[in-house]
PDB file with one MODEL, atoms N, CA, C and O in Angstrom:
MODEL        1
ATOM      1  N   MET A   1     144.795 154.288 143.746  1.00  0.00           N
ATOM      2  CA  MET A   1     144.679 152.955 143.212  1.00  0.00           C
ATOM      3  C   MET A   1     143.211 152.645 142.971  1.00  0.00           C
ATOM      4  O   MET A   1     142.371 152.862 143.844  1.00  0.00           O
ATOM      5  N   VAL A   2     142.914 152.148 141.811  1.00  0.00           N
ATOM      6  CA  VAL A   2     141.553 151.783 141.456  1.00  0.00           C
ATOM      7  C   VAL A   2     141.443 150.273 141.502  1.00  0.00           C
ATOM      8  O   VAL A   2     142.178 149.560 140.819  1.00  0.00           O
ATOM      9  N   SER A   3     140.514 149.797 142.318  1.00  0.00           N
ATOM     10  CA  SER A   3     140.308 148.353 142.419  1.00  0.00           C
ATOM     11  C   SER A   3     138.923 148.015 141.900  1.00  0.00           C
ATOM     12  O   SER A   3     137.917 148.517 142.401  1.00  0.00           O
ATOM     13  N   ALA A   4     138.883 147.177 140.910  1.00  0.00           N
ATOM     14  CA  ALA A   4     137.610 146.720 140.361  1.00  0.00           C
ATOM     15  C   ALA A   4     137.769 145.257 139.979  1.00  0.00           C
ATOM     16  O   ALA A   4     138.782 144.855 139.407  1.00  0.00           O
ATOM     17  N   SER A   5     136.771 144.483 140.299  1.00  0.00           N
ATOM     18  CA  SER A   5     136.794 143.068 139.930  1.00  0.00           C
ATOM     19  C   SER A   5     135.440 142.723 139.345  1.00  0.00           C
ATOM     20  O   SER A   5     134.487 143.491 139.473  1.00  0.00           O
ATOM     21  N   LEU A   6     135.357 141.586 138.714  1.00  0.00           N
ATOM     22  CA  LEU A   6     134.106 141.181 138.079  1.00  0.00           C
ATOM     23  C   LEU A   6     133.361 140.237 139.021  1.00  0.00           C
ATOM     24  O   LEU A   6     133.642 139.039 139.067  1.00  0.00           O
ATOM     25  N   ASN A   7     132.421 140.783 139.759  1.00  0.00           N
ATOM     26  CA  ASN A   7     131.556 140.000 140.629  1.00  0.00           C
ATOM     27  C   ASN A   7     130.127 140.513 140.455  1.00  0.00           C
ATOM     28  O   ASN A   7     129.855 141.322 139.568  1.00  0.00           O
ATOM     29  N   TRP A   8     129.221 140.039 141.302  1.00  0.00           N
ATOM     30  CA  TRP A   8     127.819 140.434 141.155  1.00  0.00           C
ATOM     31  C   TRP A   8     127.640 141.937 141.280  1.00  0.00           C
ATOM     32  O   TRP A   8     126.862 142.539 140.540  1.00  0.00           O
ATOM     33  N   SER A   9     128.346 142.532 142.199  1.00  0.00           N
ATOM     34  CA  SER A   9     128.183 143.975 142.410  1.00  0.00           C
ATOM     35  C   SER A   9     128.674 144.782 141.216  1.00  0.00           C
ATOM     36  O   SER A   9     128.034 145.756 140.818  1.00  0.00           O
ATOM     37  N   SER A  10     129.799 144.385 140.646  1.00  0.00           N
ATOM     38  CA  SER A  10     130.285 145.133 139.482  1.00  0.00           C
ATOM     39  C   SER A  10     129.373 144.923 138.278  1.00  0.00           C
ATOM     40  O   SER A  10     129.183 145.841 137.480  1.00  0.00           O
ATOM     41  N   LEU A  11     128.807 143.728 138.138  1.00  0.00           N
ATOM     42  CA  LEU A  11     127.845 143.503 137.052  1.00  0.00           C
ATOM     43  C   LEU A  11     126.585 144.329 137.254  1.00  0.00           C
ATOM     44  O   LEU A  11     126.023 144.849 136.290  1.00  0.00           O
ATOM     45  N   LEU A  12     126.138 144.454 138.495  1.00  0.00           N
ATOM     46  CA  LEU A  12     124.980 145.299 138.776  1.00  0.00           C
ATOM     47  C   LEU A  12     125.309 146.773 138.516  1.00  0.00           C
ATOM     48  O   LEU A  12     124.461 147.523 138.033  1.00  0.00           O
ATOM     49  N   GLY A  13     126.534 147.184 138.835  1.00  0.00           N
ATOM     50  CA  GLY A  13     126.952 148.543 138.552  1.00  0.00           C
ATOM     51  C   GLY A  13     126.968 148.834 137.064  1.00  0.00           C
ATOM     52  O   GLY A  13     126.521 149.894 136.627  1.00  0.00           O
ATOM     53  N   ILE A  14     127.483 147.891 136.287  1.00  0.00           N
ATOM     54  CA  ILE A  14     127.490 148.045 134.834  1.00  0.00           C
ATOM     55  C   ILE A  14     126.060 148.117 134.307  1.00  0.00           C
ATOM     56  O   ILE A  14     125.764 148.901 133.405  1.00  0.00           O
ATOM     57  N   THR A  15     125.179 147.301 134.871  1.00  0.00           N
ATOM     58  CA  THR A  15     123.772 147.312 134.462  1.00  0.00           C
ATOM     59  C   THR A  15     123.126 148.660 134.760  1.00  0.00           C
ATOM     60  O   THR A  15     122.375 149.185 133.938  1.00  0.00           O
ATOM     61  N   LEU A  16     123.413 149.221 135.930  1.00  0.00           N
ATOM     62  CA  LEU A  16     122.845 150.532 136.263  1.00  0.00           C
ATOM     63  C   LEU A  16     123.380 151.630 135.354  1.00  0.00           C
ATOM     64  O   LEU A  16     122.629 152.520 134.953  1.00  0.00           O
ATOM     65  N   VAL A  17     124.648 151.578 135.028  1.00  0.00           N
ATOM     66  CA  VAL A  17     125.219 152.583 134.131  1.00  0.00           C
ATOM     67  C   VAL A  17     124.569 152.469 132.750  1.00  0.00           C
ATOM     68  O   VAL A  17     124.225 153.484 132.145  1.00  0.00           O
ATOM     69  N   ILE A  18     124.401 151.252 132.254  1.00  0.00           N
ATOM     70  CA  ILE A  18     123.753 151.057 130.952  1.00  0.00           C
ATOM     71  C   ILE A  18     122.311 151.545 130.988  1.00  0.00           C
ATOM     72  O   ILE A  18     121.844 152.170 130.037  1.00  0.00           O
ATOM     73  N   LEU A  19     121.602 151.262 132.084  1.00  0.00           N
ATOM     74  CA  LEU A  19     120.225 151.735 132.208  1.00  0.00           C
ATOM     75  C   LEU A  19     120.172 153.257 132.248  1.00  0.00           C
ATOM     76  O   LEU A  19     119.289 153.859 131.637  1.00  0.00           O
ATOM     77  N   GLY A  20     121.102 153.883 132.956  1.00  0.00           N
ATOM     78  CA  GLY A  20     121.147 155.345 132.997  1.00  0.00           C
ATOM     79  C   GLY A  20     121.430 155.950 131.635  1.00  0.00           C
ATOM     80  O   GLY A  20     120.811 156.942 131.253  1.00  0.00           O
ATOM     81  N   LEU A  21     122.373 155.351 130.891  1.00  0.00           N
ATOM     82  CA  LEU A  21     122.672 155.848 129.546  1.00  0.00           C
ATOM     83  C   LEU A  21     121.488 155.629 128.606  1.00  0.00           C
ATOM     84  O   LEU A  21     121.197 156.478 127.764  1.00  0.00           O
ATOM     85  N   PHE A  22     120.811 154.496 128.748  1.00  0.00           N
ATOM     86  CA  PHE A  22     119.624 154.220 127.929  1.00  0.00           C
ATOM     87  C   PHE A  22     118.535 155.251 128.189  1.00  0.00           C
ATOM     88  O   PHE A  22     117.922 155.760 127.250  1.00  0.00           O
ATOM     89  N   LEU A  23     118.290 155.564 129.468  1.00  0.00           N
ATOM     90  CA  LEU A  23     117.278 156.571 129.781  1.00  0.00           C
ATOM     91  C   LEU A  23     117.675 157.951 129.273  1.00  0.00           C
ATOM     92  O   LEU A  23     116.822 158.733 128.855  1.00  0.00           O
ATOM     93  N   MET A  24     118.973 158.249 129.309  1.00  0.00           N
ATOM     94  CA  MET A  24     119.437 159.541 128.810  1.00  0.00           C
ATOM     95  C   MET A  24     119.220 159.644 127.302  1.00  0.00           C
ATOM     96  O   MET A  24     118.797 160.688 126.805  1.00  0.00           O
ATOM     97  N   VAL A  25     119.508 158.563 126.572  1.00  0.00           N
ATOM     98  CA  VAL A  25     119.308 158.568 125.121  1.00  0.00           C
ATOM     99  C   VAL A  25     117.823 158.661 124.795  1.00  0.00           C
ATOM    100  O   VAL A  25     117.425 159.417 123.909  1.00  0.00           O
ATOM    101  N   MET A  26     117.005 157.895 125.508  1.00  0.00           N
ATOM    102  CA  MET A  26     115.572 157.929 125.233  1.00  0.00           C
ATOM    103  C   MET A  26     114.954 159.262 125.646  1.00  0.00           C
ATOM    104  O   MET A  26     113.963 159.693 125.057  1.00  0.00           O
ATOM    105  N   ARG A  27     115.527 159.914 126.648  1.00  0.00           N
ATOM    106  CA  ARG A  27     115.047 161.232 127.054  1.00  0.00           C
ATOM    107  C   ARG A  27     115.312 162.242 125.947  1.00  0.00           C
ATOM    108  O   ARG A  27     114.493 163.128 125.704  1.00  0.00           O
ATOM    109  N   GLY A  28     116.450 162.113 125.277  1.00  0.00           N
ATOM    110  CA  GLY A  28     116.770 163.006 124.173  1.00  0.00           C
ATOM    111  C   GLY A  28     115.877 162.783 122.971  1.00  0.00           C
ATOM    112  O   GLY A  28     115.542 163.730 122.259  1.00  0.00           O
ATOM    113  N   ARG A  29     115.491 161.548 122.740  1.00  0.00           N
ATOM    114  CA  ARG A  29     114.623 161.241 121.596  1.00  0.00           C
ATOM    115  C   ARG A  29     113.189 161.676 121.826  1.00  0.00           C
ATOM    116  O   ARG A  29     112.494 162.032 120.874  1.00  0.00           O
ATOM    117  N   GLN A  30     112.729 161.654 123.077  1.00  0.00           N
ATOM    118  CA  GLN A  30     111.338 161.992 123.371  1.00  0.00           C
ATOM    119  C   GLN A  30     111.232 163.380 123.987  1.00  0.00           C
ATOM    120  O   GLN A  30     110.462 163.587 124.925  1.00  0.00           O
ATOM    121  N   SER A  31     111.993 164.321 123.473  1.00  0.00           N
ATOM    122  CA  SER A  31     111.967 165.675 124.030  1.00  0.00           C
ATOM    123  C   SER A  31     110.664 166.399 123.719  1.00  0.00           C
ATOM    124  O   SER A  31     110.374 167.432 124.322  1.00  0.00           O
ATOM    125  N   SER A  32     109.875 165.872 122.786  1.00  0.00           N
ATOM    126  CA  SER A  32     108.613 166.524 122.458  1.00  0.00           C
ATOM    127  C   SER A  32     107.538 166.249 123.502  1.00  0.00           C
ATOM    128  O   SER A  32     106.511 166.926 123.522  1.00  0.00           O
ATOM    129  N   GLN A  33     107.762 165.263 124.369  1.00  0.00           N
ATOM    130  CA  GLN A  33     106.799 164.928 125.412  1.00  0.00           C
ATOM    131  C   GLN A  33     107.404 165.282 126.769  1.00  0.00           C
ATOM    132  O   GLN A  33     108.107 164.464 127.363  1.00  0.00           O
ATOM    133  N   PRO A  34     107.138 166.486 127.263  1.00  0.00           N
ATOM    134  CA  PRO A  34     107.799 166.936 128.489  1.00  0.00           C
ATOM    135  C   PRO A  34     107.182 166.400 129.766  1.00  0.00           C
ATOM    136  O   PRO A  34     107.593 166.825 130.845  1.00  0.00           O
ATOM    137  N   SER A  35     106.218 165.489 129.706  1.00  0.00           N
ATOM    138  CA  SER A  35     105.539 165.049 130.919  1.00  0.00           C
ATOM    139  C   SER A  35     106.445 164.255 131.843  1.00  0.00           C
ATOM    140  O   SER A  35     106.256 164.302 133.059  1.00  0.00           O
ATOM    141  N   HIS A  36     107.421 163.526 131.314  1.00  0.00           N
ATOM    142  CA  HIS A  36     108.307 162.724 132.147  1.00  0.00           C
ATOM    143  C   HIS A  36     109.715 163.296 132.230  1.00  0.00           C
ATOM    144  O   HIS A  36     110.566 162.715 132.904  1.00  0.00           O
ATOM    145  N   SER A  37     109.983 164.398 131.579  1.00  0.00           N
ATOM    146  CA  SER A  37     111.349 164.911 131.541  1.00  0.00           C
ATOM    147  C   SER A  37     111.810 165.419 132.900  1.00  0.00           C
ATOM    148  O   SER A  37     113.012 165.440 133.165  1.00  0.00           O
ATOM    149  N   GLY A  38     110.905 165.821 133.755  1.00  0.00           N
ATOM    150  CA  GLY A  38     111.279 166.306 135.074  1.00  0.00           C
ATOM    151  C   GLY A  38     111.799 165.220 135.989  1.00  0.00           C
ATOM    152  O   GLY A  38     112.621 165.493 136.864  1.00  0.00           O
ATOM    153  N   GLN A  39     111.338 163.995 135.805  1.00  0.00           N
ATOM    154  CA  GLN A  39     111.789 162.910 136.668  1.00  0.00           C
ATOM    155  C   GLN A  39     112.902 162.089 136.037  1.00  0.00           C
ATOM    156  O   GLN A  39     113.527 161.287 136.731  1.00  0.00           O
ATOM    157  N   ASP A  40     113.170 162.257 134.769  1.00  0.00           N
ATOM    158  CA  ASP A  40     114.200 161.459 134.111  1.00  0.00           C
ATOM    159  C   ASP A  40     115.610 161.888 134.496  1.00  0.00           C
ATOM    160  O   ASP A  40     116.471 161.036 134.718  1.00  0.00           O
ATOM    161  N   LEU A  41     115.857 163.174 134.577  1.00  0.00           N
ATOM    162  CA  LEU A  41     117.212 163.641 134.847  1.00  0.00           C
ATOM    163  C   LEU A  41     117.729 163.195 136.220  1.00  0.00           C
ATOM    164  O   LEU A  41     118.859 162.714 136.295  1.00  0.00           O
ATOM    165  N   PRO A  42     116.964 163.330 137.305  1.00  0.00           N
ATOM    166  CA  PRO A  42     117.472 162.820 138.585  1.00  0.00           C
ATOM    167  C   PRO A  42     117.681 161.306 138.583  1.00  0.00           C
ATOM    168  O   PRO A  42     118.606 160.813 139.227  1.00  0.00           O
ATOM    169  N   LEU A  43     116.840 160.569 137.874  1.00  0.00           N
ATOM    170  CA  LEU A  43     117.021 159.121 137.781  1.00  0.00           C
ATOM    171  C   LEU A  43     118.294 158.779 137.028  1.00  0.00           C
ATOM    172  O   LEU A  43     119.038 157.892 137.445  1.00  0.00           O
ATOM    173  N   VAL A  44     118.554 159.463 135.934  1.00  0.00           N
ATOM    174  CA  VAL A  44     119.761 159.195 135.158  1.00  0.00           C
ATOM    175  C   VAL A  44     121.002 159.473 135.998  1.00  0.00           C
ATOM    176  O   VAL A  44     121.935 158.670 136.012  1.00  0.00           O
ATOM    177  N   VAL A  45     121.017 160.589 136.688  1.00  0.00           N
ATOM    178  CA  VAL A  45     122.176 160.945 137.511  1.00  0.00           C
ATOM    179  C   VAL A  45     122.372 159.936 138.639  1.00  0.00           C
ATOM    180  O   VAL A  45     123.494 159.498 138.892  1.00  0.00           O
ATOM    181  N   SER A  46     121.282 159.564 139.319  1.00  0.00           N
ATOM    182  CA  SER A  46     121.425 158.613 140.422  1.00  0.00           C
ATOM    183  C   SER A  46     121.815 157.225 139.918  1.00  0.00           C
ATOM    184  O   SER A  46     122.585 156.535 140.586  1.00  0.00           O
ATOM    185  N   TYR A  47     121.311 156.797 138.767  1.00  0.00           N
ATOM    186  CA  TYR A  47     121.712 155.496 138.216  1.00  0.00           C
ATOM    187  C   TYR A  47     123.194 155.492 137.861  1.00  0.00           C
ATOM    188  O   TYR A  47     123.891 154.514 138.131  1.00  0.00           O
ATOM    189  N   LEU A  48     123.678 156.568 137.264  1.00  0.00           N
ATOM    190  CA  LEU A  48     125.086 156.629 136.888  1.00  0.00           C
ATOM    191  C   LEU A  48     125.991 156.650 138.121  1.00  0.00           C
ATOM    192  O   LEU A  48     126.993 155.936 138.165  1.00  0.00           O
ATOM    193  N   ILE A  49     125.650 157.453 139.109  1.00  0.00           N
ATOM    194  CA  ILE A  49     126.479 157.527 140.315  1.00  0.00           C
ATOM    195  C   ILE A  49     126.475 156.201 141.063  1.00  0.00           C
ATOM    196  O   ILE A  49     127.532 155.708 141.457  1.00  0.00           O
ATOM    197  N   ALA A  50     125.286 155.616 141.262  1.00  0.00           N
ATOM    198  CA  ALA A  50     125.212 154.340 141.977  1.00  0.00           C
ATOM    199  C   ALA A  50     125.898 153.229 141.194  1.00  0.00           C
ATOM    200  O   ALA A  50     126.518 152.348 141.789  1.00  0.00           O
ATOM    201  N   GLY A  51     125.796 153.258 139.873  1.00  0.00           N
ATOM    202  CA  GLY A  51     126.450 152.245 139.059  1.00  0.00           C
ATOM    203  C   GLY A  51     127.955 152.307 139.147  1.00  0.00           C
ATOM    204  O   GLY A  51     128.618 151.275 139.257  1.00  0.00           O
ATOM    205  N   PHE A  52     128.507 153.523 139.099  1.00  0.00           N
ATOM    206  CA  PHE A  52     129.954 153.652 139.221  1.00  0.00           C
ATOM    207  C   PHE A  52     130.441 153.281 140.618  1.00  0.00           C
ATOM    208  O   PHE A  52     131.506 152.681 140.758  1.00  0.00           O
ATOM    209  N   ILE A  53     129.681 153.626 141.647  1.00  0.00           N
ATOM    210  CA  ILE A  53     130.063 153.238 143.005  1.00  0.00           C
ATOM    211  C   ILE A  53     130.061 151.726 143.148  1.00  0.00           C
ATOM    212  O   ILE A  53     130.994 151.157 143.714  1.00  0.00           O
ATOM    213  N   LEU A  54     129.028 151.069 142.642  1.00  0.00           N
ATOM    214  CA  LEU A  54     128.987 149.611 142.744  1.00  0.00           C
ATOM    215  C   LEU A  54     130.092 148.962 141.923  1.00  0.00           C
ATOM    216  O   LEU A  54     130.653 147.947 142.335  1.00  0.00           O
ATOM    217  N   PHE A  55     130.406 149.529 140.783  1.00  0.00           N
ATOM    218  CA  PHE A  55     131.446 148.936 139.955  1.00  0.00           C
ATOM    219  C   PHE A  55     132.813 149.028 140.617  1.00  0.00           C
ATOM    220  O   PHE A  55     133.567 148.055 140.628  1.00  0.00           O
ATOM    221  N   PHE A  56     133.132 150.185 141.164  1.00  0.00           N
ATOM    222  CA  PHE A  56     134.467 150.370 141.724  1.00  0.00           C
ATOM    223  C   PHE A  56     134.589 149.954 143.189  1.00  0.00           C
ATOM    224  O   PHE A  56     135.692 149.635 143.631  1.00  0.00           O
ATOM    225  N   GLN A  57     133.500 149.944 143.955  1.00  0.00           N
ATOM    226  CA  GLN A  57     133.582 149.605 145.370  1.00  0.00           C
ATOM    227  C   GLN A  57     132.773 148.369 145.738  1.00  0.00           C
ATOM    228  O   GLN A  57     132.695 148.026 146.918  1.00  0.00           O
ATOM    229  N   GLY A  58     132.174 147.696 144.774  1.00  0.00           N
ATOM    230  CA  GLY A  58     131.336 146.536 145.062  1.00  0.00           C
ATOM    231  C   GLY A  58     132.099 145.331 145.563  1.00  0.00           C
ATOM    232  O   GLY A  58     131.509 144.452 146.191  1.00  0.00           O
ATOM    233  N   TRP A  59     133.385 145.265 145.306  1.00  0.00           N
ATOM    234  CA  TRP A  59     134.167 144.125 145.760  1.00  0.00           C
ATOM    235  C   TRP A  59     134.282 144.089 147.280  1.00  0.00           C
ATOM    236  O   TRP A  59     134.665 143.065 147.845  1.00  0.00           O
ATOM    237  N   ARG A  60     133.957 145.187 147.944  1.00  0.00           N
ATOM    238  CA  ARG A  60     134.054 145.248 149.393  1.00  0.00           C
ATOM    239  C   ARG A  60     132.811 144.704 150.086  1.00  0.00           C
ATOM    240  O   ARG A  60     132.832 144.511 151.302  1.00  0.00           O
ATOM    241  N   LEU A  61     131.745 144.454 149.362  1.00  0.00           N
ATOM    242  CA  LEU A  61     130.494 144.024 149.969  1.00  0.00           C
ATOM    243  C   LEU A  61     130.523 142.547 150.336  1.00  0.00           C
ATOM    244  O   LEU A  61     131.122 141.724 149.644  1.00  0.00           O
ATOM    245  N   ASP A  62     129.863 142.239 151.437  1.00  0.00           N
ATOM    246  CA  ASP A  62     129.667 140.850 151.811  1.00  0.00           C
ATOM    247  C   ASP A  62     128.674 140.214 150.848  1.00  0.00           C
ATOM    248  O   ASP A  62     127.916 140.928 150.192  1.00  0.00           O
ATOM    249  N   PRO A  63     128.663 138.894 150.748  1.00  0.00           N
ATOM    250  CA  PRO A  63     127.719 138.247 149.819  1.00  0.00           C
ATOM    251  C   PRO A  63     126.251 138.557 150.110  1.00  0.00           C
ATOM    252  O   PRO A  63     125.455 138.672 149.177  1.00  0.00           O
ATOM    253  N   ILE A  64     125.879 138.693 151.371  1.00  0.00           N
ATOM    254  CA  ILE A  64     124.480 138.994 151.687  1.00  0.00           C
ATOM    255  C   ILE A  64     124.133 140.418 151.257  1.00  0.00           C
ATOM    256  O   ILE A  64     123.003 140.673 150.839  1.00  0.00           O
ATOM    257  N   LEU A  65     125.077 141.344 151.351  1.00  0.00           N
ATOM    258  CA  LEU A  65     124.840 142.706 150.871  1.00  0.00           C
ATOM    259  C   LEU A  65     124.791 142.754 149.348  1.00  0.00           C
ATOM    260  O   LEU A  65     124.038 143.544 148.778  1.00  0.00           O
ATOM    261  N   GLN A  66     125.582 141.922 148.689  1.00  0.00           N
ATOM    262  CA  GLN A  66     125.513 141.837 147.231  1.00  0.00           C
ATOM    263  C   GLN A  66     124.148 141.311 146.800  1.00  0.00           C
ATOM    264  O   GLN A  66     123.582 141.782 145.814  1.00  0.00           O
ATOM    265  N   PHE A  67     123.623 140.341 147.534  1.00  0.00           N
ATOM    266  CA  PHE A  67     122.289 139.820 147.218  1.00  0.00           C
ATOM    267  C   PHE A  67     121.220 140.884 147.448  1.00  0.00           C
ATOM    268  O   PHE A  67     120.275 140.991 146.667  1.00  0.00           O
ATOM    269  N   ALA A  68     121.363 141.672 148.513  1.00  0.00           N
ATOM    270  CA  ALA A  68     120.409 142.758 148.775  1.00  0.00           C
ATOM    271  C   ALA A  68     120.458 143.792 147.654  1.00  0.00           C
ATOM    272  O   ALA A  68     119.420 144.286 147.214  1.00  0.00           O
ATOM    273  N   GLN A  69     121.663 144.117 147.194  1.00  0.00           N
ATOM    274  CA  GLN A  69     121.792 145.046 146.071  1.00  0.00           C
ATOM    275  C   GLN A  69     121.162 144.466 144.809  1.00  0.00           C
ATOM    276  O   GLN A  69     120.534 145.188 144.035  1.00  0.00           O
ATOM    277  N   PHE A  70     121.329 143.163 144.604  1.00  0.00           N
ATOM    278  CA  PHE A  70     120.723 142.502 143.455  1.00  0.00           C
ATOM    279  C   PHE A  70     119.203 142.621 143.498  1.00  0.00           C
ATOM    280  O   PHE A  70     118.579 142.905 142.475  1.00  0.00           O
ATOM    281  N   LEU A  71     118.603 142.409 144.663  1.00  0.00           N
ATOM    282  CA  LEU A  71     117.149 142.526 144.792  1.00  0.00           C
ATOM    283  C   LEU A  71     116.684 143.966 144.570  1.00  0.00           C
ATOM    284  O   LEU A  71     115.688 144.197 143.884  1.00  0.00           O
ATOM    285  N   LEU A  72     117.395 144.925 145.143  1.00  0.00           N
ATOM    286  CA  LEU A  72     117.014 146.328 144.970  1.00  0.00           C
ATOM    287  C   LEU A  72     117.123 146.778 143.517  1.00  0.00           C
ATOM    288  O   LEU A  72     116.219 147.427 142.992  1.00  0.00           O
ATOM    289  N   ILE A  73     118.223 146.434 142.877  1.00  0.00           N
ATOM    290  CA  ILE A  73     118.424 146.860 141.496  1.00  0.00           C
ATOM    291  C   ILE A  73     117.491 146.117 140.553  1.00  0.00           C
ATOM    292  O   ILE A  73     117.054 146.671 139.545  1.00  0.00           O
ATOM    293  N   GLY A  74     117.184 144.868 140.875  1.00  0.00           N
ATOM    294  CA  GLY A  74     116.191 144.140 140.078  1.00  0.00           C
ATOM    295  C   GLY A  74     114.834 144.821 140.123  1.00  0.00           C
ATOM    296  O   GLY A  74     114.160 144.931 139.099  1.00  0.00           O
ATOM    297  N   SER A  75     114.424 145.284 141.311  1.00  0.00           N
ATOM    298  CA  SER A  75     113.145 145.989 141.407  1.00  0.00           C
ATOM    299  C   SER A  75     113.197 147.345 140.722  1.00  0.00           C
ATOM    300  O   SER A  75     112.202 147.784 140.146  1.00  0.00           O
ATOM    301  N   ILE A  76     114.344 148.015 140.775  1.00  0.00           N
ATOM    302  CA  ILE A  76     114.498 149.305 140.084  1.00  0.00           C
ATOM    303  C   ILE A  76     114.372 149.117 138.578  1.00  0.00           C
ATOM    304  O   ILE A  76     113.685 149.888 137.908  1.00  0.00           O
ATOM    305  N   ILE A  77     115.030 148.100 138.049  1.00  0.00           N
ATOM    306  CA  ILE A  77     114.973 147.849 136.609  1.00  0.00           C
ATOM    307  C   ILE A  77     113.560 147.462 136.198  1.00  0.00           C
ATOM    308  O   ILE A  77     113.085 147.902 135.151  1.00  0.00           O
ATOM    309  N   TYR A  78     112.881 146.651 136.997  1.00  0.00           N
ATOM    310  CA  TYR A  78     111.501 146.267 136.694  1.00  0.00           C
ATOM    311  C   TYR A  78     110.597 147.496 136.630  1.00  0.00           C
ATOM    312  O   TYR A  78     109.819 147.647 135.689  1.00  0.00           O
ATOM    313  N   ARG A  79     110.698 148.372 137.627  1.00  0.00           N
ATOM    314  CA  ARG A  79     109.863 149.567 137.641  1.00  0.00           C
ATOM    315  C   ARG A  79     110.212 150.525 136.493  1.00  0.00           C
ATOM    316  O   ARG A  79     109.327 151.161 135.922  1.00  0.00           O
ATOM    317  N   ALA A  80     111.493 150.624 136.163  1.00  0.00           N
ATOM    318  CA  ALA A  80     111.896 151.512 135.068  1.00  0.00           C
ATOM    319  C   ALA A  80     111.365 151.005 133.739  1.00  0.00           C
ATOM    320  O   ALA A  80     110.871 151.788 132.928  1.00  0.00           O
ATOM    321  N   VAL A  81     111.460 149.707 133.508  1.00  0.00           N
ATOM    322  CA  VAL A  81     110.950 149.144 132.254  1.00  0.00           C
ATOM    323  C   VAL A  81     109.436 149.263 132.202  1.00  0.00           C
ATOM    324  O   VAL A  81     108.876 149.582 131.153  1.00  0.00           O
ATOM    325  N   LYS A  82     108.766 149.009 133.323  1.00  0.00           N
ATOM    326  CA  LYS A  82     107.302 149.122 133.363  1.00  0.00           C
ATOM    327  C   LYS A  82     106.863 150.564 133.118  1.00  0.00           C
ATOM    328  O   LYS A  82     105.905 150.804 132.383  1.00  0.00           O
ATOM    329  N   ASP A  83     107.556 151.521 133.728  1.00  0.00           N
ATOM    330  CA  ASP A  83     107.222 152.930 133.524  1.00  0.00           C
ATOM    331  C   ASP A  83     107.520 153.360 132.093  1.00  0.00           C
ATOM    332  O   ASP A  83     106.746 154.097 131.481  1.00  0.00           O
ATOM    333  N   PHE A  84     108.644 152.893 131.567  1.00  0.00           N
ATOM    334  CA  PHE A  84     109.021 153.281 130.205  1.00  0.00           C
ATOM    335  C   PHE A  84     108.060 152.697 129.184  1.00  0.00           C
ATOM    336  O   PHE A  84     107.749 153.352 128.189  1.00  0.00           O
ATOM    337  N   SER A  85     107.581 151.472 129.410  1.00  0.00           N
ATOM    338  CA  SER A  85     106.668 150.855 128.438  1.00  0.00           C
ATOM    339  C   SER A  85     105.271 151.467 128.504  1.00  0.00           C
ATOM    340  O   SER A  85     104.508 151.350 127.545  1.00  0.00           O
ATOM    341  N   SER A  86     104.921 152.113 129.611  1.00  0.00           N
ATOM    342  CA  SER A  86     103.600 152.709 129.707  1.00  0.00           C
ATOM    343  C   SER A  86     103.541 154.136 129.177  1.00  0.00           C
ATOM    344  O   SER A  86     102.473 154.748 129.157  1.00  0.00           O
ATOM    345  N   ARG A  87     104.688 154.672 128.747  1.00  0.00           N
ATOM    346  CA  ARG A  87     104.705 156.022 128.173  1.00  0.00           C
ATOM    347  C   ARG A  87     104.054 156.009 126.799  1.00  0.00           C
ATOM    348  O   ARG A  87     104.144 155.033 126.054  1.00  0.00           O
ATOM    349  N   PRO A  88     103.385 157.141 126.480  1.00  0.00           N
ATOM    350  CA  PRO A  88     102.748 157.210 125.145  1.00  0.00           C
ATOM    351  C   PRO A  88     103.735 157.368 124.027  1.00  0.00           C
ATOM    352  O   PRO A  88     103.343 157.439 122.863  1.00  0.00           O
TER     353      PRO A  88
ENDMDL
END
């Protein structure tokens, strides 16, 4: 049985999956610059796995844990955007 509901955790999971897919697409477009390709693949895999876990199992989290996940993922997205914008 698959249980998924639309709450903060599932929205954060969807956000992580979208961020992982975005990094995967941008990694394919910037294949001529191999300086960041070594760190992109583990990030994409971890974003996808964590996003799917939060989407399908996030309904089990207490509200304070959902808020903690929100803070962690917010900082992850901030650092990813900052790192991506500083690439040549």
